VOGU-3710 file (C-alpha; in Angstrom, 3 decimals, decimal comma):
1> xxxxxxxxxx> -10,329/1,629/-24,673  -11,763/3,670/-21,826  -8,674/3,132/-19,662  -6,423/4,155/-22,533  -8,438/7,270/-23,318  -8,495/8,311/-19,661  -4,754/7,719/-19,367  -4,118/9,914/-22,381  -6,242/12,704/-20,920  -4,513/12,400/-17,542
11> xxxxxxxxxx> -1,120/12,501/-19,222  -2,036/15,602/-21,200  -3,327/17,362/-18,103  -0,282/16,319/-16,118  2,072/17,551/-18,801  0,302/20,897/-18,900  -0,195/21,477/-15,174  3,327/20,358/-14,322  4,420/23,885/-15,292  3,081/25,077/-11,979
21> xxxxxxxxxx> 4,893/22,442/-9,950  8,340/21,550/-11,251  10,157/20,586/-14,424  13,223/18,738/-15,556  15,372/19,565/-18,555  18,942/18,997/-19,631  20,213/21,178/-16,790  18,122/19,904/-13,866  18,253/22,374/-10,995  19,564/21,308/-7,606
31> xxxxxxxxxx> 17,223/22,044/-4,724  18,468/25,143/-2,919  15,855/26,081/-0,355  15,794/29,205/1,815  16,935/30,274/5,262  13,448/30,727/6,724  9,850/29,627/6,012  8,885/33,167/4,887  11,919/33,316/2,595  10,958/30,004/0,962
41> xxxxxxxxxx> 7,464/31,333/0,167  8,865/34,619/-1,148  11,340/32,714/-3,323  8,564/30,524/-4,691  6,435/33,494/-5,737  9,427/35,390/-7,065  10,178/32,389/-9,251  6,598/32,400/-10,484  6,873/36,118/-11,168  10,038/35,539/-13,161
51> xxxxxxxxxx> 8,291/32,792/-15,192  11,118/30,459/-14,215  9,617/26,989/-13,721  13,029/25,352/-13,376  13,779/27,723/-10,518  10,393/26,860/-9,058  11,488/23,254/-8,650  14,332/24,366/-6,379  11,840/25,970/-3,986  9,682/22,862/-3,530
61> xxxxxxxxxx> 10,284/20,100/-1,016  13,122/18,153/-2,743  11,303/14,815/-2,489  8,197/16,291/-4,110  10,235/18,082/-6,763  11,889/14,779/-7,716  8,466/13,188/-8,199  7,253/15,921/-10,512  10,462/16,248/-12,480  10,621/12,515/-13,204
71> xxxxxxxxxx> 6,957/12,359/-14,193  7,347/15,428/-16,365  10,346/14,007/-18,174  8,702/10,638/-18,891  5,342/12,066/-19,993  6,783/14,702/-22,325  9,046/12,088/-23,926  6,048/9,856/-24,652  3,861/12,710/-25,916  6,589/13,726/-28,344
81> xxxxxxxxxx> 6,912/10,129/-29,546  3,153/9,966/-30,048  3,263/13,233/-32,016  0,933/14,959/-29,592  3,597/17,594/-28,911  6,035/19,172/-31,328  9,596/17,787/-31,331  10,954/21,033/-29,870  8,401/21,171/-27,020  9,944/21,614/-23,596
91> xxxxxxxxxx> 8,683/21,898/-20,049  9,471/25,606/-20,043  6,947/26,219/-22,825  4,292/23,662/-22,039  1,161/25,584/-21,088  1,187/28,970/-22,799  0,753/30,431/-19,324  2,574/33,188/-17,484  2,189/34,105/-13,823  2,979/37,444/-12,224
101> xxxxxxxxxx> 2,982/38,215/-8,502  2,832/41,679/-6,986  2,873/43,142/-3,477  2,963/39,824/-1,626  2,604/40,160/2,168  2,671/37,506/4,891  1,933/37,324/8,597  5,243/38,119/10,359  4,866/35,049/12,588  4,596/31,439/11,433
111> xxxxxxxxxx> 2,551/28,639/12,938  4,784/25,809/14,142  3,381/22,302/13,749  6,547/20,387/14,669  10,320/20,687/14,394  10,279/20,397/10,577  6,916/21,887/9,598  5,787/25,513/9,797  2,850/27,331/8,195  3,307/30,671/6,435
121> xxxxxxxxxx> 0,149/32,774/6,133  -0,435/34,971/3,071  -2,303/38,190/3,860  -2,049/40,393/0,766  -0,841/40,910/-2,779  -2,094/39,862/-6,203  -1,445/36,878/-8,447  -2,222/37,279/-12,147  -2,404/34,271/-14,461  -2,354/34,945/-18,205
131> xxxxxxxxxx> -2,936/32,045/-20,582  -2,871/31,705/-24,345  -3,944/28,213/-25,531  -2,504/28,940/-28,963  0,982/28,886/-27,445  0,718/25,275/-26,248  3,225/23,257/-28,366  0,698/20,831/-29,865  1,578/19,012/-33,066  -0,079/19,975/-36,341
141> xxxxxxxxxx> -2,164/16,767/-36,329  -3,592/17,479/-32,866  -4,251/21,093/-33,804  -6,109/19,847/-36,848  -8,220/17,490/-34,746  -9,200/20,334/-32,423  -9,172/23,126/-34,990  -12,590/24,528/-34,053  -11,863/24,507/-30,324  -8,435/26,087/-30,757
151> xxxxxxxxxx> -9,824/28,761/-33,060  -12,417/29,686/-30,438  -9,881/29,732/-27,597  -8,838/33,236/-26,672  -6,054/34,495/-24,414  -7,365/35,033/-20,902  -6,143/36,798/-17,802  -7,365/36,390/-14,236  -6,156/38,149/-11,095  -6,503/36,873/-7,546
161> xxxxxxxxxx> -6,487/39,542/-4,844  -5,215/37,726/-1,765  -6,618/40,302/0,667  -10,081/39,880/-0,865  -9,774/36,108/-0,658  -8,778/36,373/3,009  -11,766/38,617/3,731  -14,146/36,168/2,030  -12,599/33,405/4,135  -13,662/35,078/7,368
171> xxxxxxxxxx> -10,322/36,788/7,828  -8,399/33,512/7,725  -5,101/33,915/5,793  -4,131/31,617/2,932  -1,943/28,904/4,428  1,205/27,508/2,788  3,152/24,727/4,471  6,940/24,796/4,554  9,234/21,935/5,537  12,801/21,880/6,795
181> xxxxxxxxxx> 15,557/19,702/5,372  18,912/20,228/7,020  19,105/23,981/7,527  16,955/24,906/4,521  13,215/25,525/4,190  11,042/24,574/1,209  7,405/25,004/0,253  5,534/21,680/0,304  2,562/20,985/-1,962  1,478/17,841/-0,093
191> xxxxxxxxxx> 1,731/19,375/3,381  -0,171/22,461/2,171  -3,023/20,234/0,976  -3,116/18,310/4,273  -2,903/21,438/6,432  -5,724/23,197/4,597  -7,890/20,067/4,731  -7,374/19,775/8,494  -8,217/23,422/9,110  -11,241/23,424/6,806
201> xxxxxxxxxx> -12,526/20,487/8,858  -11,795/22,518/12,028  -9,497/19,826/13,405  -6,489/20,305/15,649  -2,985/20,152/14,204  -1,318/16,727/14,357  0,840/15,961/17,394  3,709/13,560/18,001  1,089/10,969/18,985  -0,311/11,050/15,444
211> xxxxxxxxxx> 3,019/10,135/13,854  3,310/6,755/12,119  6,857/5,363/12,220  8,124/4,246/8,785  8,814/0,525/8,357  11,193/-0,310/5,544  12,016/-3,623/3,896  15,166/-5,348/2,738  14,159/-5,564/-0,931  11,572/-4,220/-3,380
221> xxxxxxxxxx> 9,698/-7,532/-3,228  9,590/-7,523/0,587  8,289/-3,950/0,556  5,365/-4,962/-1,672  4,730/-8,136/0,338  4,529/-6,025/3,486  2,101/-3,613/1,852  -0,167/-6,434/0,659  -0,118/-8,087/4,101  -1,170/-4,851/5,815
231> xxxxxxxxxx> -3,854/-4,199/3,210  -5,268/-7,710/3,580  -5,303/-7,247/7,367  -7,196/-3,979/6,916  -4,471/-1,959/8,687  -4,288/1,558/7,229  -1,637/2,444/9,774  0,438/-0,511/8,561  -0,049/0,569/4,937  1,091/4,136/5,663
241> xxxxxxxxxx> 4,117/2,806/7,567  5,314/1,137/4,332  5,152/4,344/2,272  8,305/6,307/1,409  9,065/8,560/4,414  10,444/11,400/2,287  7,874/11,924/-0,493  4,993/10,708/1,743  6,231/12,357/4,943  2,901/14,160/5,188
251> xxxxxxxxxx> 1,045/10,863/5,655  3,449/9,782/8,386  2,972/13,083/10,255  -0,807/13,254/9,774  -1,419/9,505/9,599  -3,270/8,614/12,788  -5,229/11,859/12,663  -6,407/11,038/9,137  -7,287/7,455/10,089  -9,322/8,602/13,096
261> xxxxxxxxxx> -11,296/11,034/10,952  -11,843/8,632/8,055  -14,089/6,286/10,029  -12,201/3,150/8,980  -12,019/1,502/12,378  -13,897/-1,557/11,094  -11,806/-1,904/7,934  -10,327/-5,183/9,155  -13,773/-6,769/9,361  -14,660/-5,358/5,949
271> xxxxxxxxxx> -11,539/-6,885/4,391  -12,315/-10,235/6,024  -15,876/-10,094/4,727  -14,570/-9,828/1,152  -13,427/-13,420/1,351  -10,496/-12,810/-0,999  -6,968/-14,042/-0,345  -3,742/-13,876/-2,356  -1,021/-16,485/-1,804  2,141/-17,923/-3,357
281> xxxxxxxxxx> 3,089/-14,655/-5,030  6,282/-14,389/-7,062  7,516/-11,090/-8,446  9,340/-9,647/-11,436  11,448/-6,562/-10,688  12,350/-3,983/-13,333  13,953/-0,541/-13,443  11,754/2,544/-13,840  12,521/6,220/-13,474  13,339/6,891/-9,826
291> xxxxxxxxxx> 12,931/3,358/-8,493  12,161/-0,323/-9,049  8,819/-1,623/-10,304  7,538/-4,832/-8,750  5,090/-6,674/-11,028  3,280/-9,949/-10,491  4,972/-12,989/-12,008  2,520/-15,508/-10,576  -0,020/-15,800/-7,760  -2,823/-17,906/-6,360
301> xxxxxxxxxx> -6,129/-16,109/-5,924  -8,968/-17,475/-3,802  -12,427/-15,893/-3,810  -15,754/-17,354/-2,678  -14,067/-20,662/-2,018  -12,701/-21,005/-5,560  -9,003/-20,772/-6,423  -7,075/-19,868/-9,542  -3,396/-19,626/-10,383  -2,363/-16,731/-12,618
311> xxxxxxxxxx> 1,054/-16,700/-14,283  2,570/-14,000/-16,491  4,788/-15,556/-19,159  7,989/-14,085/-20,587  6,339/-13,649/-24,014  3,812/-11,175/-22,617  0,941/-13,615/-22,206  -1,023/-14,666/-19,119  -1,969/-18,221/-18,143  -4,972/-18,818/-15,881
321> xxxxxxxxxx> -5,270/-22,284/-14,306  -8,483/-23,417/-12,604  -8,934/-26,769/-10,817  -10,203/-29,536/-13,099  -10,361/-27,195/-16,102  -8,101/-26,626/-19,120  -5,605/-23,777/-18,814  -6,550/-20,505/-20,450  -3,796/-18,582/-22,221  -4,380/-14,901/-22,921
331> xxxxxxxxxx> -2,073/-13,230/-25,429  -2,264/-10,756/-28,288  -3,575/-13,459/-30,597  -6,092/-15,286/-28,406  -7,536/-12,088/-26,978  -9,328/-11,593/-30,312  -11,774/-14,380/-29,537  -12,571/-12,974/-26,110  -13,165/-9,522/-27,554  -15,438/-11,001/-30,195
341> xxxxxxxxxx> -17,487/-12,770/-27,522  -17,657/-9,615/-25,403  -18,500/-6,918/-27,939  -18,862/-8,572/-31,335  -16,155/-8,489/-34,008  -18,142/-6,104/-36,209  -18,056/-3,447/-33,506  -14,260/-3,077/-33,470  -12,118/-1,760/-36,302  -8,618/-3,103/-36,849
351> xxxxxxxxxx> -6,766/-0,141/-35,331  -8,889/-0,318/-32,191  -8,133/-4,036/-31,938  -4,414/-3,321/-32,337  -4,544/-0,692/-29,587  -6,288/-3,094/-27,213  -3,748/-5,818/-27,945  -0,803/-3,537/-27,277  -2,370/-2,154/-24,123  -3,070/-5,705/-22,934
361> xxxxxxxxxx> 0,671/-6,312/-22,786  1,209/-3,046/-20,926  -1,587/-3,697/-18,424  -0,349/-7,132/-17,375  3,073/-5,584/-16,758  1,775/-2,911/-14,376  3,067/-2,999/-10,846  4,008/-1,077/-7,721  7,031/1,229/-7,705  9,407/1,000/-4,762
371> xxxxxxxxxx> 12,192/3,402/-3,781  15,206/3,388/-1,484  15,227/6,019/1,265  18,130/6,471/3,650  20,858/4,042/4,626  20,703/0,685/6,335  19,565/-2,764/5,238  15,808/-2,093/5,420  15,379/1,001/3,273  12,894/-0,038/0,567
381> xxxxxxxxxx> 9,485/1,650/0,630  6,387/2,031/-1,553  6,042/5,152/-3,719  2,312/5,680/-4,417  2,794/8,719/-6,684  5,455/6,999/-8,788  3,234/3,899/-8,955  0,377/5,979/-10,343  2,566/7,866/-12,791  4,060/4,579/-13,995
391> xxxxxxxxxx> 0,539/3,446/-14,928  0,070/6,572/-17,057  3,478/6,266/-18,717  3,104/2,509/-19,298  -0,261/2,969/-21,031  1,198/5,734/-23,188  4,028/3,385/-24,176  1,431/0,959/-25,502  0,268/3,524/-28,055  1,736/4,309/-31,459
401> xxxxxxxxxx> 1,758/7,597/-33,443  -1,676/7,975/-34,959  -3,475/6,147/-32,144  -4,305/9,400/-30,362  -6,026/10,772/-33,459  -7,922/7,491/-33,786  -9,113/7,648/-30,156  -10,157/11,262/-30,702  -12,155/10,247/-33,781  -13,887/7,471/-31,807
411> xxx> -14,923/9,950/-29,144  -16,477/12,263/-31,726  -13,838/14,934/-31,028
//
């Protein structure tokens, strides 16, 4: 129940905040980019000023834009199905928010990190964000559930003076990272986060020595096997090497620097101390938006000297086999008895039981999303963002219209 409720909240927040990042509609924009780093930043803020979120997607790093557009499309589709949003809701009218930018100024020179990454520094101008919660396209049932809160919500406007922010920051400009693809420059959300984190920690910029070379695999299953092997060995560098080199390029560029600062040099010993091993894994591969999901079909798990074999059946059930003990089969019918033992049958109403049963099927089908990047035989990599978003979307798919209102009622609104 908690996982489901959290997933719903995350999905709602993601659907709302996606306005600021990128969107996807029937006429998905093609990434255009700009001729220079400064031009890419100017184009981004001009797009914001024009209240054109679709245009905004064309100014982001194409790999990042693809992540956000796919997530946005899947989440909005599910929220419409669940009657959280109105049928005519679209990404262009998701948040009831408008952004205006005025008098933007930047440092005439950029800071070069490497051949594909430069930092543009904002020095002046204002950004005004005006929001009206009443304009969010919530369904009538959701509005009814939150009637008091919505009635109290008032339109608000807040203005950020960049020059004032720079002054309060000791004269340090606001930094935005831009990346180069081909001959075009794009603003990067992920690189901006990493760059600001490095400079707030007063660390040096990453060098070529900090780069972690991507290591692809020949299939989705091999990509996940490689990730698990590196994780079991406690190798963060090996884990990063298996991540998609386009959407996670920031981790490849900053990888060794981040590892050095994270204090995880003894991670290998820590993993060994856990005493947990996974063997004999077989996988089920399925299509998801933007890639292939690799889910566990069966595996052997050993912990504290005891082993168990876990198998996911085609009917959506799970079989757990322990040495010298009868097999345990978990499915939507047998899970009732386990819930009764855990919380007591009187504590769960029928709709809550139904939600748990449906989410049980979704949870055992969760997996890791892999993507193909580039040409060649070994071009399968792990996509951590798509893997996370698939969890959110999968849990939403386990819900039915009316379940959201029920979860809200359980939480006391």
